[in-house]
N, C-alpha and C positions, 0 to 999 in steps of 0.2 A: 343718937340714932337708933330708933328700937328695932326688935326684929324682926318686925313684919316690912319691911322698908329694906332690908338686909336681904328679907327672903325674894322679896320684889320690889327690885331697884327703878323698875320702869312707874310703879306706882298706880301702875292695874290691877283692879281685883282681881281676884285668884280666878273668879265665876268666867270672867270677862276671857282670860287667859285662858280657858278649860274651852270653854265658847268657840273662841278663833281657832282652836285645834281639833273641835270633833268634827270627824267626817261622816257625811251623811250617810242615814242606815236607813237600809233599803228593806221592807218586808216582800219576800220573794214566795209567790201565790201562784201554786201548779198545783193539779191533782193528783195525790195518793194512790187513793181507794180503786182497783182496777174494775169495770162494767163489765166485762166478757163475763159468761156464765162457764164455759169452759175452764177445768182447772187448768188445763194447759196454756190456752188461751191467758186466762188472768193472771199466770205466775209470770208470763212474756211481757206484759201491759205493766203489772207492777214492777218490775225492772226498768220500764221504759220509763216510768212514770217518777222512778229514783233518780236515772240518769238524769232525764230534764233536770228535776229540780239540784242535781249535783252541778250540771254544766250551768244553770242558772246562777247558782251561786258562787261559782268560777268566775262566770264575766263581772259578774258586781263585783267581786274584790279584785280583781283581777285591774278594773279603773280606779281603783283606789276607794268605795263603799263599803262600808260593812255590810255584809247579808244577814238577813234575820229569817231563818225557812224553820219556820215549827212543825212542819210535819217531818222534816228528817230531824230532829235533836230529838221529839217526843217520841216518836217510834221507836228512838234505841233502848228507851226503859219503859213503854207504856203499849200492849196489845192491842193492836189496830181491830181484831177483829171479835174485842168484847167490846160490848155497847156502852158499857159505863168507862172504859181507859178509852173508848174513841171520843166519846162525851169531855171528859177531864182533857185528852188531849186540844179539841179543837176549844174547850174554855181556858188552856195556857196560852196558847196561841193568838188568841184576842187580845190577852192583856200584855200579848210581846208587841203584840199593834202597835201598842201605845206609845213603844219608846221607837217606831219607825218616823222616819221621814215622808217616806213615798208608800205606794206598795207598786209594785212591776208586777203584773199577772204574766204567767209563761206558758199561754196554753191557749189554744182556741175551742177548746170544750172547758167548759165553765161547770165544776162539781157544787154540791150540796153543800159542802163544806168553804166552798170556794166563793159563793155568794154572801155565804154570811161576812169573811172578811172583806170582800167588797165592799158591802154594805156598812162595815161598821168602821171602813178605812173612809166613806163618804161622811157618817154622821160624825167622825173626828177633825175631818176636814183635810184629810190629808190627800192629795193629787195621788190617782189610779192611772198607771201605764198599762196599755195592753201593750203586748208583742207577741207578732204572727210567727211562727215559725216556718214556715211551708213556704217562702221566700227566701230562705237561705240566706240573707243577710242580718241575723238575728245581731252577729257581733258588732258587727258595721253602723247601724241602726243605735245600740246602747251606747256607743265611743260616740256617737254624734249627740247622743241624749246628754252624758254624763259630761262632754268638753261643754254642750251650752247652760249646766247648769251650772262649771265653776268659772265659767265666765264671765266678764261682767259686760257691760255695755260699750266700753273702746275696745272689746277683744282683747283684753289681758286675762291671761290665766290667775285664778286665787292661790291655785297650791304652789 
């Protein structure tokens, strides 16, 4: 018996095993940059936008999927107020989108950056799901969506 068989007694290829264990990757799309002119209002809106993105990531993670949120990640080392760094972050985000299975949009307002992400997701053939926050049912709706994604035709959970 060779070492490959010992390490993989089922005979399945390693890629097959890894694919079966791979969790759904959700690209979290939401606004980052504030629209408000007033410094006080802009500061509050930025905090709200960051909170929205964190909440969306938490919901995705709580449902067993992997959140990909480029605007939370890139703003840790790039300055969004510098045009070249903002553009670099947007480029990184579009690259990160290639690793996603779906794009979920968490906002009624669609920013310029979000438009680019949604267009790229569509070009890549990724499902784009829009979630409205005003209904107050976001968590309930997301649980149903994830449940549908992980259930087969017989109603059996895949997890």
